[in-house]
C-alpha positions as YAML, in Angstrom:
chain: A
units: angstrom
residues:
- id: 1
  name: UNK
  ca: [-10.30, 37.70, -28.07]
- id: 2
  name: UNK
  ca: [-8.42, 38.60, -24.82]
- id: 3
  name: UNK
  ca: [-9.98, 41.29, -22.93]
- id: 4
  name: UNK
  ca: [-8.53, 43.62, -20.03]
- id: 5
  name: UNK
  ca: [-9.98, 41.46, -17.82]
- id: 6
  name: UNK
  ca: [-8.37, 38.28, -18.67]
- id: 7
  name: UNK
  ca: [-4.92, 40.08, -18.81]
- id: 8
  name: UNK
  ca: [-5.50, 41.20, -15.24]
- id: 9
  name: UNK
  ca: [-6.81, 37.85, -13.75]
- id: 10
  name: UNK
  ca: [-3.22, 36.35, -15.68]
- id: 11
  name: UNK
  ca: [-1.28, 38.63, -14.12]
- id: 12
  name: UNK
  ca: [-3.14, 38.63, -10.66]
- id: 13
  name: UNK
  ca: [-2.01, 34.36, -11.15]
- id: 14
  name: UNK
  ca: [1.28, 35.16, -11.71]
- id: 15
  name: UNK
  ca: [1.48, 37.69, -9.03]
- id: 16
  name: UNK
  ca: [0.43, 34.95, -6.27]
- id: 17
  name: UNK
  ca: [2.64, 32.41, -7.91]
- id: 18
  name: UNK
  ca: [5.70, 34.86, -7.20]
- id: 19
  name: UNK
  ca: [4.50, 35.34, -3.72]
- id: 20
  name: UNK
  ca: [3.93, 31.82, -2.96]
- id: 21
  name: UNK
  ca: [7.49, 31.07, -4.72]
- id: 22
  name: UNK
  ca: [9.45, 33.85, -2.77]
- id: 23
  name: UNK
  ca: [7.50, 33.01, 0.76]
- id: 24
  name: UNK
  ca: [8.83, 29.36, 0.12]
- id: 25
  name: UNK
  ca: [12.22, 30.43, -0.78]
- id: 26
  name: UNK
  ca: [12.52, 32.53, 2.37]
- id: 27
  name: UNK
  ca: [11.32, 29.42, 4.33]
- id: 28
  name: UNK
  ca: [13.95, 27.02, 3.20]
- id: 29
  name: UNK
  ca: [16.43, 29.50, 3.43]
- id: 30
  name: UNK
  ca: [15.10, 30.78, 6.97]
- id: 31
  name: UNK
  ca: [15.31, 26.85, 8.10]
- id: 32
  name: UNK
  ca: [19.23, 26.76, 7.13]
- id: 33
  name: UNK
  ca: [19.67, 28.95, 10.64]
- id: 34
  name: UNK
  ca: [17.73, 26.55, 12.91]
- id: 35
  name: UNK
  ca: [19.66, 24.58, 15.41]
- id: 36
  name: UNK
  ca: [20.64, 20.96, 13.58]
- id: 37
  name: UNK
  ca: [18.25, 19.33, 16.18]
- id: 38
  name: UNK
  ca: [15.43, 20.88, 15.15]
- id: 39
  name: UNK
  ca: [16.07, 20.46, 11.42]
- id: 40
  name: UNK
  ca: [13.97, 18.20, 9.62]
- id: 41
  name: UNK
  ca: [15.74, 14.93, 9.14]
- id: 42
  name: UNK
  ca: [14.14, 13.41, 5.79]
- id: 43
  name: UNK
  ca: [14.10, 14.77, 2.56]
- id: 44
  name: UNK
  ca: [10.55, 15.78, 1.10]
- id: 45
  name: UNK
  ca: [10.58, 12.57, -1.08]
- id: 46
  name: UNK
  ca: [11.20, 10.82, 2.19]
- id: 47
  name: UNK
  ca: [8.30, 12.93, 3.97]
- id: 48
  name: UNK
  ca: [6.52, 11.80, 0.87]
- id: 49
  name: UNK
  ca: [6.36, 8.46, 0.80]
- id: 50
  name: UNK
  ca: [5.88, 8.43, 4.53]
- id: 51
  name: UNK
  ca: [2.67, 10.26, 4.10]
- id: 52
  name: UNK
  ca: [1.63, 7.62, 1.58]
- id: 53
  name: UNK
  ca: [2.80, 4.81, 3.47]
- id: 54
  name: UNK
  ca: [0.60, 6.91, 6.58]
- id: 55
  name: UNK
  ca: [-2.65, 6.43, 4.00]
- id: 56
  name: UNK
  ca: [-2.07, 3.46, 2.97]
- id: 57
  name: UNK
  ca: [-2.43, 1.93, 6.91]
- id: 58
  name: UNK
  ca: [-5.32, 4.19, 7.43]
- id: 59
  name: UNK
  ca: [-7.31, 2.98, 4.02]
- id: 60
  name: UNK
  ca: [-6.56, -0.71, 5.15]
- id: 61
  name: UNK
  ca: [-7.87, 0.15, 9.21]
- id: 62
  name: UNK
  ca: [-11.15, 2.00, 7.19]
- id: 63
  name: UNK
  ca: [-11.82, -1.04, 5.27]
- id: 64
  name: UNK
  ca: [-11.60, -3.44, 8.26]
- id: 65
  name: UNK
  ca: [-13.84, -1.01, 10.30]
- id: 66
  name: UNK
  ca: [-10.91, -1.30, 12.72]
- id: 67
  name: UNK
  ca: [-10.96, 1.67, 15.24]
- id: 68
  name: UNK
  ca: [-7.60, 3.57, 15.81]
- id: 69
  name: UNK
  ca: [-6.31, 7.02, 17.23]
- id: 70
  name: UNK
  ca: [-3.40, 8.81, 16.29]
- id: 71
  name: UNK
  ca: [-0.92, 8.72, 19.19]
- id: 72
  name: UNK
  ca: [2.43, 10.01, 20.69]
- id: 73
  name: UNK
  ca: [4.51, 12.41, 18.27]
- id: 74
  name: UNK
  ca: [1.64, 12.17, 15.79]
- id: 75
  name: UNK
  ca: [-1.18, 13.54, 18.00]
- id: 76
  name: UNK
  ca: [1.23, 16.83, 19.40]
- id: 77
  name: UNK
  ca: [2.40, 17.04, 15.90]
- id: 78
  name: UNK
  ca: [-1.46, 17.27, 14.69]
- id: 79
  name: UNK
  ca: [-2.52, 19.73, 18.00]
- id: 80
  name: UNK
  ca: [0.92, 21.95, 17.32]
- id: 81
  name: UNK
  ca: [1.26, 21.77, 13.65]
- id: 82
  name: UNK
  ca: [-1.49, 20.48, 11.93]
- id: 83
  name: UNK
  ca: [1.42, 18.06, 10.67]
- id: 84
  name: UNK
  ca: [4.32, 16.14, 11.27]
- id: 85
  name: UNK
  ca: [6.58, 17.71, 14.06]
- id: 86
  name: UNK
  ca: [8.83, 18.98, 11.47]
- id: 87
  name: UNK
  ca: [11.87, 17.34, 12.70]
- id: 88
  name: UNK
  ca: [10.41, 14.02, 13.21]
- id: 89
  name: UNK
  ca: [10.15, 10.75, 11.04]
- id: 90
  name: UNK
  ca: [7.53, 8.65, 11.76]
- id: 91
  name: UNK
  ca: [3.92, 8.05, 12.41]
- id: 92
  name: UNK
  ca: [2.44, 7.16, 15.41]
- id: 93
  name: UNK
  ca: [-0.86, 5.04, 15.55]
- id: 94
  name: UNK
  ca: [-2.71, 3.58, 19.04]
- id: 95
  name: UNK
  ca: [-5.30, 0.34, 18.69]
- id: 96
  name: UNK
  ca: [-7.03, -1.52, 20.75]
- id: 97
  name: UNK
  ca: [-4.84, -4.55, 21.85]
- id: 98
  name: UNK
  ca: [-7.90, -6.80, 21.39]
- id: 99
  name: UNK
  ca: [-7.81, -6.14, 17.44]
- id: 100
  name: UNK
  ca: [-4.09, -7.51, 16.87]
- id: 101
  name: UNK
  ca: [-5.64, -10.14, 15.16]
- id: 102
  name: UNK
  ca: [-7.72, -8.15, 12.95]
- id: 103
  name: UNK
  ca: [-4.83, -6.49, 11.85]
- id: 104
  name: UNK
  ca: [-2.64, -9.04, 11.19]
- id: 105
  name: UNK
  ca: [-5.68, -10.79, 9.31]
- id: 106
  name: UNK
  ca: [-6.82, -7.90, 7.07]
- id: 107
  name: UNK
  ca: [-4.07, -5.19, 7.08]
- id: 108
  name: UNK
  ca: [-1.06, -7.14, 6.11]
- id: 109
  name: UNK
  ca: [-2.81, -8.50, 2.89]
- id: 110
  name: UNK
  ca: [-4.80, -4.98, 1.86]
- id: 111
  name: UNK
  ca: [-2.30, -4.13, -0.33]
- id: 112
  name: UNK
  ca: [0.57, -6.14, -1.81]
- id: 113
  name: UNK
  ca: [2.54, -3.41, -2.26]
- id: 114
  name: UNK
  ca: [3.63, -3.00, 1.83]
- id: 115
  name: UNK
  ca: [4.72, -5.60, 4.83]
- id: 116
  name: UNK
  ca: [3.69, -5.54, 8.41]
- id: 117
  name: UNK
  ca: [6.36, -6.30, 10.86]
- id: 118
  name: UNK
  ca: [4.89, -8.29, 13.87]
- id: 119
  name: UNK
  ca: [7.46, -9.16, 16.40]
- id: 120
  name: UNK
  ca: [7.52, -11.79, 18.24]
- id: 121
  name: UNK
  ca: [7.84, -9.91, 21.81]
- id: 122
  name: UNK
  ca: [5.57, -7.56, 23.53]
- id: 123
  name: UNK
  ca: [7.26, -4.78, 24.18]
- id: 124
  name: UNK
  ca: [8.02, -3.50, 20.66]
- id: 125
  name: UNK
  ca: [5.88, -1.40, 18.07]
- id: 126
  name: UNK
  ca: [4.77, -3.21, 15.26]
- id: 127
  name: UNK
  ca: [5.70, -1.55, 11.81]
- id: 128
  name: UNK
  ca: [3.83, -1.18, 8.40]
- id: 129
  name: UNK
  ca: [6.08, -0.22, 5.91]
- id: 130
  name: UNK
  ca: [6.37, -0.47, 1.81]
- id: 131
  name: UNK
  ca: [8.12, -3.57, 1.34]
- id: 132
  name: UNK
  ca: [10.39, -2.30, -1.35]
- id: 133
  name: UNK
  ca: [11.51, -0.20, 1.05]
- id: 134
  name: UNK
  ca: [13.43, -2.66, 3.28]
- id: 135
  name: UNK
  ca: [16.71, -3.47, 1.88]
- id: 136
  name: UNK
  ca: [17.33, -0.28, 0.70]
- id: 137
  name: UNK
  ca: [16.40, 1.42, 3.91]
- id: 138
  name: UNK
  ca: [17.40, -0.80, 7.25]
- id: 139
  name: UNK
  ca: [19.30, -4.06, 5.21]
- id: 140
  name: UNK
  ca: [19.88, -5.48, 8.63]
- id: 141
  name: UNK
  ca: [16.35, -5.31, 10.62]
- id: 142
  name: UNK
  ca: [13.32, -7.13, 9.66]
- id: 143
  name: UNK
  ca: [11.53, -3.74, 8.45]
- id: 144
  name: UNK
  ca: [12.43, -0.66, 6.28]
- id: 145
  name: UNK
  ca: [11.73, 2.88, 6.88]
- id: 146
  name: UNK
  ca: [9.27, 5.02, 6.45]
- id: 147
  name: UNK
  ca: [6.91, 3.43, 8.49]
- id: 148
  name: UNK
  ca: [3.82, 3.60, 10.55]
- id: 149
  name: UNK
  ca: [4.63, 2.44, 14.37]
- id: 150
  name: UNK
  ca: [1.86, 0.67, 15.50]
- id: 151
  name: UNK
  ca: [1.15, 0.97, 19.24]
- id: 152
  name: UNK
  ca: [-1.86, -1.19, 21.32]
- id: 153
  name: UNK
  ca: [-3.64, -0.56, 24.34]
- id: 154
  name: UNK
  ca: [-5.32, -2.53, 27.55]
- id: 155
  name: UNK
  ca: [-8.08, -1.41, 29.07]
- id: 156
  name: UNK
  ca: [-10.48, -1.78, 32.22]
- id: 157
  name: UNK
  ca: [-13.83, 0.00, 33.09]
- id: 158
  name: UNK
  ca: [-12.10, 3.78, 33.32]
- id: 159
  name: UNK
  ca: [-8.66, 3.85, 31.70]
- id: 160
  name: UNK
  ca: [-6.51, 2.64, 28.61]
- id: 161
  name: UNK
  ca: [-2.72, 2.32, 28.55]
- id: 162
  name: UNK
  ca: [0.06, 1.45, 26.45]
- id: 163
  name: UNK
  ca: [0.84, -2.19, 26.42]
- id: 164
  name: UNK
  ca: [4.25, -2.07, 25.99]
- id: 165
  name: UNK
  ca: [5.36, -2.66, 29.77]
- id: 166
  name: UNK
  ca: [7.86, -0.06, 29.97]
- id: 167
  name: UNK
  ca: [5.16, 2.83, 28.48]
- id: 168
  name: UNK
  ca: [1.83, 1.43, 30.40]
- id: 169
  name: UNK
  ca: [2.64, 3.86, 33.92]
- id: 170
  name: UNK
  ca: [3.53, 7.10, 32.14]
- id: 171
  name: UNK
  ca: [0.91, 6.46, 29.27]
- id: 172
  name: UNK
  ca: [-2.57, 5.76, 31.27]
- id: 173
  name: UNK
  ca: [-6.01, 8.02, 30.19]
- id: 174
  name: UNK
  ca: [-9.06, 8.49, 31.38]
- id: 175
  name: UNK
  ca: [-11.97, 7.03, 28.58]
- id: 176
  name: UNK
  ca: [-14.00, 9.53, 29.54]
- id: 177
  name: UNK
  ca: [-11.22, 11.45, 27.88]
- id: 178
  name: UNK
  ca: [-10.19, 9.88, 25.30]
- id: 179
  name: UNK
  ca: [-14.00, 8.66, 24.08]
- id: 180
  name: UNK
  ca: [-15.57, 9.14, 21.48]
- id: 181
  name: UNK
  ca: [-13.10, 9.61, 19.27]
- id: 182
  name: UNK
  ca: [-12.81, 12.83, 17.06]
- id: 183
  name: UNK
  ca: [-11.30, 13.88, 13.85]
- id: 184
  name: UNK
  ca: [-8.26, 15.82, 13.94]
- id: 185
  name: UNK
  ca: [-6.52, 17.40, 10.99]
- id: 186
  name: UNK
  ca: [-3.06, 15.96, 10.05]
- id: 187
  name: UNK
  ca: [-1.84, 17.52, 6.67]
- id: 188
  name: UNK
  ca: [-4.18, 17.28, 4.53]
- id: 189
  name: UNK
  ca: [-5.82, 14.00, 6.31]
- id: 190
  name: UNK
  ca: [-9.02, 14.18, 9.02]
- id: 191
  name: UNK
  ca: [-7.76, 11.29, 11.04]
- id: 192
  name: UNK
  ca: [-9.02, 9.78, 14.49]
- id: 193
  name: UNK
  ca: [-7.72, 11.26, 17.97]
- id: 194
  name: UNK
  ca: [-8.97, 11.27, 21.39]
- id: 195
  name: UNK
  ca: [-11.73, 13.70, 22.18]
- id: 196
  name: UNK
  ca: [-9.47, 15.85, 24.55]
- id: 197
  name: UNK
  ca: [-6.35, 15.49, 23.08]
- id: 198
  name: UNK
  ca: [-4.61, 17.56, 25.81]
- id: 199
  name: UNK
  ca: [-5.16, 15.10, 28.05]
- id: 200
  name: UNK
  ca: [-3.27, 12.61, 26.05]
- id: 201
  name: UNK
  ca: [-0.57, 14.88, 25.92]
- id: 202
  name: UNK
  ca: [-0.35, 15.73, 29.40]
- id: 203
  name: UNK
  ca: [3.07, 13.83, 29.49]
- id: 204
  name: UNK
  ca: [4.27, 16.53, 27.26]
- id: 205
  name: UNK
  ca: [5.36, 20.07, 27.27]
- id: 206
  name: UNK
  ca: [3.68, 21.80, 24.75]
- id: 207
  name: UNK
  ca: [4.71, 24.83, 24.78]
- id: 208
  name: UNK
  ca: [8.74, 23.36, 25.07]
- id: 209
  name: UNK
  ca: [9.87, 22.01, 21.30]
- id: 210
  name: UNK
  ca: [12.10, 18.77, 22.29]
- id: 211
  name: UNK
  ca: [14.75, 17.49, 19.93]
- id: 212
  name: UNK
  ca: [14.19, 13.52, 19.02]
- id: 213
  name: UNK
  ca: [15.54, 11.19, 21.15]
- id: 214
  name: UNK
  ca: [15.64, 8.41, 18.13]
- id: 215
  name: UNK
  ca: [16.33, 8.66, 14.44]
- id: 216
  name: UNK
  ca: [13.63, 5.76, 13.33]
- id: 217
  name: UNK
  ca: [15.39, 6.52, 9.92]
- id: 218
  name: UNK
  ca: [18.48, 4.66, 10.84]
- id: 219
  name: UNK
  ca: [16.85, 2.84, 13.78]
- id: 220
  name: UNK
  ca: [19.44, 4.44, 16.19]
- id: 221
  name: UNK
  ca: [19.08, 5.81, 19.38]
- id: 222
  name: UNK
  ca: [20.68, 9.41, 19.38]
- id: 223
  name: UNK
  ca: [23.13, 10.15, 21.96]
- id: 224
  name: UNK
  ca: [21.81, 11.94, 25.39]
- id: 225
  name: UNK
  ca: [24.20, 14.95, 24.87]
- id: 226
  name: UNK
  ca: [22.09, 15.52, 21.55]
- id: 227
  name: UNK
  ca: [19.18, 16.15, 22.94]
- id: 228
  name: UNK
  ca: [17.83, 19.85, 23.38]
- id: 229
  name: UNK
  ca: [14.55, 21.64, 24.77]
- id: 230
  name: UNK
  ca: [14.10, 25.27, 24.14]
- id: 231
  name: UNK
  ca: [10.97, 27.23, 24.14]
- id: 232
  name: UNK
  ca: [8.78, 26.82, 21.36]
- id: 233
  name: UNK
  ca: [8.94, 30.49, 20.58]
- id: 234
  name: UNK
  ca: [11.76, 30.34, 19.30]
- id: 235
  name: UNK
  ca: [10.88, 28.37, 16.29]
- id: 236
  name: UNK
  ca: [7.54, 30.14, 15.60]
- id: 237
  name: UNK
  ca: [9.39, 32.34, 12.97]
- id: 238
  name: UNK
  ca: [10.48, 29.12, 11.21]
- id: 239
  name: UNK
  ca: [7.70, 26.38, 11.35]
- id: 240
  name: UNK
  ca: [3.87, 26.89, 11.07]
- id: 241
  name: UNK
  ca: [2.45, 26.90, 14.36]
- id: 242
  name: UNK
  ca: [-1.44, 26.00, 15.52]
- id: 243
  name: UNK
  ca: [-2.27, 28.76, 17.74]
- id: 244
  name: UNK
  ca: [-5.35, 27.93, 20.23]
- id: 245
  name: UNK
  ca: [-8.21, 30.50, 21.26]
- id: 246
  name: UNK
  ca: [-11.29, 29.27, 23.03]
- id: 247
  name: UNK
  ca: [-15.00, 29.93, 21.75]
- id: 248
  name: UNK
  ca: [-17.89, 29.57, 23.15]
- id: 249
  name: UNK
  ca: [-18.71, 26.46, 21.79]
- id: 250
  name: UNK
  ca: [-15.13, 24.96, 20.99]
- id: 251
  name: UNK
  ca: [-11.93, 26.15, 19.68]
- id: 252
  name: UNK
  ca: [-10.63, 27.97, 17.51]
- id: 253
  name: UNK
  ca: [-6.97, 26.61, 15.66]
- id: 254
  name: UNK
  ca: [-4.94, 29.24, 13.57]
- id: 255
  name: UNK
  ca: [-2.47, 27.96, 11.89]
- id: 256
  name: UNK
  ca: [0.81, 31.11, 11.58]
- id: 257
  name: UNK
  ca: [4.03, 31.31, 10.83]
- id: 258
  name: UNK
  ca: [5.82, 34.04, 12.52]
- id: 259
  name: UNK
  ca: [2.63, 36.58, 12.34]
- id: 260
  name: UNK
  ca: [1.38, 35.39, 8.79]
- id: 261
  name: UNK
  ca: [-1.92, 33.04, 9.14]
- id: 262
  name: UNK
  ca: [-1.87, 30.72, 6.84]
- id: 263
  name: UNK
  ca: [-5.48, 29.51, 7.91]
- id: 264
  name: UNK
  ca: [-8.15, 28.97, 10.83]
- id: 265
  name: UNK
  ca: [-10.51, 26.15, 11.95]
- id: 266
  name: UNK
  ca: [-12.94, 25.58, 14.38]
- id: 267
  name: UNK
  ca: [-12.70, 22.22, 16.44]
- id: 268
  name: UNK
  ca: [-15.44, 20.99, 18.66]
- id: 269
  name: UNK
  ca: [-15.09, 21.63, 22.51]
- id: 270
  name: UNK
  ca: [-12.91, 18.95, 24.10]
- id: 271
  name: UNK
  ca: [-14.59, 16.23, 26.44]
...
């Protein structure tokens, strides 16, 4: 027997779906007016495949008890968007250089549908990618896209630094601002991150949005005259941005598109 309450609930459900559909339609239409450099360079299907690859890599690390932290553009994406930077096209991870052999030994064998590319020279990030994408996406290279970019760090008693020589000076961080690692939201995942993300992001101008300098999808450096830097405020009506508010025991992170609040979460005090 159909009751008035059931009809009301059904109607409300339909209304919610209509609102969601309308908002998504407006969102996709609105992004057409963004400068090309700040539009997503990948399709929704490619984005899903990148996230599948990232999840597989995280599972492999967790299964081998190999600690990691999100890094570079992925850490910035978590801090500023709780997701990929909307115009990014890869996923960055940082691991202790002493664990290289463990990554080779365990991660490469964890899932046969994925492969680990280990370059035979130091100043190049390792790659984790789906085997069936290698010939489809980057047929002239020994790895495929989408991939996880794997960076390693060296350490002393007080600091860590990027193992790639030309990055080591710029990307050196205090251990007491990195450890202990904490979980941060990234897409639907809670991932390990430095306990003070702002310290590791100190080389970035967080309120300024910079377009890509490289296409990972095509593995080419983009021409310098294509780079753009604009105030992130100019994009807040097009993409979700996290707004950070200090609280007594930490931070409140509120994800908004323009003035529309999507959700809020509480985050621990930074170290």
